[in-house]
Rosetta silent file (secondary structure, phi, psi, omega in degrees, C-alpha in Angstrom):
SEQUENCE: MTTFSSVHALREAAGADLGYSDWVLVDQDRVNGFADATGDHQWIHVDVERARSGPFGGTIAHGYLTLSLVVPLMADLFRVEGVRMGINYGVNKVRFPAPLPVGAKVRAHGEVLSVEEVTGGVQVTNRVTVEREGGEKPVCVAETVVRLFQ
SCORE:     score description
SCORE:     0.000 S_00000001
   1 L     0.000  141.962  175.316   91.096  -29.279  -20.534 S_00000001
   2 E   -96.056  134.367 -178.249   92.219  -29.718  -16.994 S_00000001
   3 E  -115.292  119.852  171.679   91.267  -26.994  -14.510 S_00000001
   4 E   -97.640  140.174 -174.691   93.184  -26.570  -11.292 S_00000001
   5 L   -74.045  -16.644 -177.863   91.451  -24.693   -8.560 S_00000001
   6 L  -172.080  169.432  176.381   94.590  -22.783   -7.449 S_00000001
   7 H   -67.739  -24.709  176.333   98.297  -22.839   -7.710 S_00000001
   8 H   -61.018  -42.137  176.678   98.165  -24.917   -4.546 S_00000001
   9 H   -65.919  -36.093  176.859   96.269  -27.617   -6.446 S_00000001
  10 H   -62.593  -35.686  179.448   98.763  -27.317   -9.320 S_00000001
  11 H   -53.249  -32.876 -174.053  101.566  -28.100   -6.870 S_00000001
  12 L   -82.563   -2.714 -176.016  100.071  -31.491   -6.534 S_00000001
  13 L   -90.959   -1.300  178.297  100.089  -32.065  -10.249 S_00000001
  14 L   -52.725  123.579 -178.755  103.860  -32.646  -10.770 S_00000001
  15 L   101.586   -4.150 -173.709  104.154  -35.550  -12.950 S_00000001
  16 L   -76.629  144.350  176.236  100.567  -35.190  -14.474 S_00000001
  17 E   -95.235  128.578 -179.970   99.796  -36.002  -18.063 S_00000001
  18 E   -92.820  -11.632  178.408   97.740  -33.024  -19.473 S_00000001
  19 E    81.831 -151.912 -173.502   96.622  -34.902  -22.455 S_00000001
  20 E  -119.049  148.867  176.959   96.300  -33.418  -26.066 S_00000001
  21 L   -85.138  173.901  174.168   95.129  -30.016  -27.309 S_00000001
  22 L   -74.939  161.088 -175.922   92.811  -29.493  -30.216 S_00000001
  23 L   -79.470  142.134 -177.295   94.362  -29.462  -33.747 S_00000001
  24 E  -123.535  134.229 -175.671   95.534  -26.108  -35.191 S_00000001
  25 E   -89.526  134.436  179.062   96.062  -25.437  -38.888 S_00000001
  26 L  -108.486   86.865 -176.383   99.401  -23.906  -39.839 S_00000001
  27 L   -93.996  173.409 -175.845   98.718  -22.107  -43.091 S_00000001
  28 H   -59.840  -37.805 -176.215  100.817  -19.900  -45.478 S_00000001
  29 H   -65.466  -28.536  178.165   99.193  -16.703  -44.198 S_00000001
  30 H   -71.941  -42.980 -179.687  100.350  -17.568  -40.616 S_00000001
  31 H   -63.999  -40.715  179.486  103.780  -18.312  -41.829 S_00000001
  32 H   -71.118  -34.233  177.023  104.107  -15.139  -43.958 S_00000001
  33 H   -65.307  -39.937  172.363  102.808  -13.110  -40.932 S_00000001
  34 H   -58.055  -50.742  177.931  105.511  -14.633  -38.792 S_00000001
  35 H   -57.860  -36.669  175.108  108.093  -13.907  -41.393 S_00000001
  36 H   -70.687  -34.980 -173.311  106.944  -10.215  -41.471 S_00000001
  37 H   -78.875  -23.887 -175.484  106.930   -9.937  -37.698 S_00000001
  38 H  -104.362  -18.479 -173.870  110.494  -11.432  -37.408 S_00000001
  39 L    78.261    9.258  178.392  112.135  -10.446  -40.570 S_00000001
  40 L   -93.323   94.768 -178.461  112.875  -14.145  -41.388 S_00000001
  41 L  -106.543   21.426  179.906  111.876  -14.346  -45.093 S_00000001
  42 L   -51.172  137.174 -175.758  113.970  -17.308  -45.978 S_00000001
  43 H   -50.577  -39.565  178.508  112.671  -18.896  -49.144 S_00000001
  44 H   -56.499  -21.940  178.649  111.955  -22.255  -47.494 S_00000001
  45 H  -105.552  -33.708 -170.525  109.134  -20.513  -45.544 S_00000001
  46 H  -115.075  -19.382  179.869  107.783  -17.906  -47.955 S_00000001
  47 L   -98.754   86.604 -166.978  108.507  -18.687  -51.476 S_00000001
  48 H   -63.025  -39.995  179.191  105.948  -21.225  -52.332 S_00000001
  49 H   -68.089  -41.841  178.634  107.010  -21.731  -56.000 S_00000001
  50 H   -65.149  -44.391 -177.726  110.795  -22.090  -55.192 S_00000001
  51 H   -66.392  -19.895  174.792  110.034  -24.400  -52.193 S_00000001
  52 H   -60.307  -27.737 -178.940  108.177  -26.920  -54.329 S_00000001
  53 L  -108.764   14.013  178.570  111.507  -28.000  -55.764 S_00000001
  54 L   -88.924 -168.325 -170.579  113.350  -27.535  -52.503 S_00000001
  55 L   -71.682  -10.856 -172.074  114.381  -30.163  -49.951 S_00000001
  56 L  -115.957    0.284 -173.356  110.821  -30.294  -48.188 S_00000001
  57 L    61.027   14.885  175.782  108.671  -30.266  -51.355 S_00000001
  58 L   168.073  177.900  178.640  106.948  -27.104  -50.221 S_00000001
  59 L   -64.209  146.024  170.944  107.152  -24.274  -47.698 S_00000001
  60 E  -124.264  156.897  175.288  107.689  -25.235  -43.987 S_00000001
  61 L   -74.862  146.679  171.710  106.881  -23.277  -40.862 S_00000001
  62 L   -57.676  143.738  178.055  109.615  -21.504  -39.018 S_00000001
  63 H   -64.809  -32.415  179.072  110.928  -23.532  -36.052 S_00000001
  64 H   -76.244  -29.274  169.639  110.313  -20.549  -33.837 S_00000001
  65 H   -59.986  -43.544  175.463  106.798  -20.212  -35.207 S_00000001
  66 H   -53.750  -49.681 -178.250  106.280  -23.825  -34.081 S_00000001
  67 H   -58.920  -46.145 -177.167  107.597  -22.975  -30.726 S_00000001
  68 H   -55.122  -31.371 -176.295  105.490  -19.994  -30.460 S_00000001
  69 L   -71.775  -18.681 -177.004  102.369  -22.099  -30.964 S_00000001
  70 H   -57.197  -39.275 -179.053  103.136  -23.862  -27.658 S_00000001
  71 H   -62.602  -54.301  179.071  101.498  -20.997  -25.743 S_00000001
  72 H   -70.487  -28.708  178.124   98.004  -21.251  -27.250 S_00000001
  73 H   -67.948  -39.803  173.915   98.220  -24.946  -27.525 S_00000001
  74 H   -64.676  -37.650  176.593   99.034  -25.284  -23.842 S_00000001
  75 H   -55.700  -29.173 -178.346   96.225  -22.835  -23.011 S_00000001
  76 L   -78.850  -11.785 -175.809   93.924  -25.352  -24.596 S_00000001
  77 L   -95.386  -39.319 -175.472   95.190  -28.076  -22.136 S_00000001
  78 E  -150.145  157.405  169.500   95.096  -26.518  -18.749 S_00000001
  79 E  -147.298  156.175 -173.661   94.133  -23.497  -16.650 S_00000001
  80 E  -125.579  124.287  177.135   94.615  -22.433  -13.073 S_00000001
  81 L   -73.506  150.346 -178.557   91.844  -20.491  -11.348 S_00000001
  82 L    72.632   15.109  172.922   92.714  -17.424   -9.383 S_00000001
  83 L   -91.539  124.891  179.284   95.782  -16.635  -11.311 S_00000001
  84 L   -84.498  -23.629 -175.862   96.218  -12.929  -12.021 S_00000001
  85 E  -162.360  143.576  176.283   99.094  -13.139  -14.359 S_00000001
  86 E  -131.508  137.631  175.017  101.278  -15.776  -16.167 S_00000001
  87 E  -128.658  141.148  166.036  104.632  -15.180  -17.786 S_00000001
  88 E   -69.534  117.974 -173.556  106.841  -17.181  -19.974 S_00000001
  89 E   -98.824  -22.034 -178.694  109.935  -17.484  -17.910 S_00000001
  90 E   157.631 -179.329 -175.504  112.083  -19.516  -20.334 S_00000001
  91 E  -136.699  119.033 -179.648  112.763  -22.751  -22.174 S_00000001
  92 E   -71.952  -31.373 -172.551  115.164  -25.309  -20.812 S_00000001
  93 E  -164.132  132.729 -177.757  115.420  -27.309  -23.938 S_00000001
  94 E  -142.430  136.442  178.977  113.995  -27.231  -27.407 S_00000001
  95 E  -132.475  151.852  168.273  114.289  -29.595  -30.448 S_00000001
  96 L  -125.718   92.726 -177.210  112.659  -29.635  -33.861 S_00000001
  97 L   -71.613  -24.439 -178.430  112.928  -33.365  -34.837 S_00000001
  98 L  -147.478  147.602  174.384  110.934  -32.912  -38.104 S_00000001
  99 L   -64.678  160.806  175.376  109.840  -30.009  -40.358 S_00000001
 100 L  -108.619   97.021  177.235  106.340  -28.616  -40.234 S_00000001
 101 E   -60.513  138.987  168.226  104.889  -28.525  -43.782 S_00000001
 102 L   -54.187  129.978  174.462  102.628  -25.427  -44.507 S_00000001
 103 L   105.236   -9.778 -178.068   99.070  -26.635  -44.588 S_00000001
 104 L   -91.679  157.440  176.155   99.421  -29.243  -41.823 S_00000001
 105 E  -103.605  140.156 -179.189   97.633  -29.342  -38.522 S_00000001
 106 E  -123.589  154.883  175.187   99.487  -29.551  -35.207 S_00000001
 107 E  -141.224  165.661  173.875   98.396  -30.405  -31.594 S_00000001
 108 E  -117.471  152.317  169.319  100.321  -30.505  -28.327 S_00000001
 109 E  -113.416  131.320 -177.414  100.753  -33.124  -25.706 S_00000001
 110 E  -126.283  144.840 -179.372  101.592  -31.724  -22.303 S_00000001
 111 E  -136.750  126.087  174.796  103.123  -33.118  -19.240 S_00000001
 112 E   -72.090  118.763 -178.691  103.798  -31.329  -15.892 S_00000001
 113 E   -94.562  -39.873 -179.524  107.465  -31.996  -14.950 S_00000001
 114 E  -163.894  152.357  172.948  107.642  -29.854  -11.757 S_00000001
 115 E  -127.934  121.807 -177.108  105.957  -27.125   -9.760 S_00000001
 116 E  -126.118  139.929  177.665  108.103  -24.991   -7.548 S_00000001
 117 E   -71.315  137.505  163.478  107.185  -22.033   -5.250 S_00000001
 118 E  -129.039  166.817 -176.033  108.378  -18.547   -6.202 S_00000001
 119 L   -64.334  118.157  177.603  107.541  -15.347   -4.517 S_00000001
 120 L    87.747    2.287 -172.006  103.895  -14.732   -5.129 S_00000001
 121 E   179.442 -150.923 -178.940  103.196  -17.865   -7.159 S_00000001
 122 E  -134.712  154.205  168.834  104.629  -20.892   -8.760 S_00000001
 123 E  -108.796  133.110 -175.319  107.038  -21.882  -11.524 S_00000001
 124 E  -122.900  123.506  171.446  105.819  -24.670  -13.699 S_00000001
 125 E  -103.453  127.381 -175.116  108.021  -26.667  -15.953 S_00000001
 126 E  -120.783  150.009  171.175  106.218  -28.599  -18.720 S_00000001
 127 E  -106.147  127.083 -177.035  107.294  -30.964  -21.409 S_00000001
 128 E  -116.753  128.170  178.579  105.436  -30.100  -24.537 S_00000001
 129 E  -124.095  117.453  176.812  105.457  -32.332  -27.679 S_00000001
 130 E   -92.048  116.131 -179.662  104.037  -30.747  -30.819 S_00000001
 131 E  -114.692  150.620  177.117  102.951  -33.333  -33.315 S_00000001
 132 E   -91.741  140.463  171.974  101.915  -32.937  -36.889 S_00000001
 133 L   -60.747  125.147  179.491   98.768  -34.779  -38.065 S_00000001
 134 L    76.216    5.897  177.945   99.918  -37.810  -39.921 S_00000001
 135 L   -86.529  163.989  179.866  103.579  -37.237  -39.009 S_00000001
 136 L   -91.986  -35.403 -177.158  105.939  -39.841  -37.848 S_00000001
 137 L  -116.636  161.569  171.628  108.185  -37.565  -35.565 S_00000001
 138 E   -67.361  158.272  173.627  107.206  -34.492  -33.501 S_00000001
 139 E   -94.716  -14.769  177.127  107.744  -31.197  -35.030 S_00000001
 140 E  -165.192  135.172  173.770  108.853  -29.722  -31.747 S_00000001
 141 E  -127.822  120.826 -171.357  109.672  -31.030  -28.354 S_00000001
 142 E  -138.706  143.323  172.807  110.213  -28.413  -25.647 S_00000001
 143 E  -108.887  103.339 -173.255  110.697  -28.036  -21.890 S_00000001
 144 E   -98.335  149.485 -171.815  108.907  -24.826  -21.054 S_00000001
 145 E  -126.830  113.352 -179.114  109.054  -22.794  -17.919 S_00000001
 146 E  -123.855  148.552  177.558  106.152  -20.577  -16.919 S_00000001
 147 E  -115.450  128.533 -177.789  105.398  -18.472  -13.778 S_00000001
 148 E  -116.725  131.335 -177.927  101.852  -18.151  -12.542 S_00000001
 149 E  -113.190  140.476  172.892  101.091  -15.380   -9.974 S_00000001
 150 L   -82.934    0.000    0.000   98.024  -15.185   -7.639 S_00000001
């Protein structure tokens, strides 16, 4: 994990490679919980029996579940001391190049694209690539925007 001593130190990190997070298992319980939380119970996510004969050979995680994992995965990559609050400000671009089979492990690779001043803090744009263990393509590539306040 990379630790920045302040948002001022983070400003110098534009262009930095943050490395890789730890692996996280995406199991059926997590997918079912996401389905319950969002109301998206499409069979490719929650019907294990039907999904076996479906296009992916089993259940797959929701794309937005995969995207939501960016938050804890990025928290594994860097932190900034002296920050009283961080908020997700938005996403500039998101793609899901490959499905995420349930039971797979994922990790994130992070890169700081830019750091800009905003009132009371900074706005950080990161490129996050979520990869599946043993996968050929990433399961999610996103350009996320967070605001960190001192």
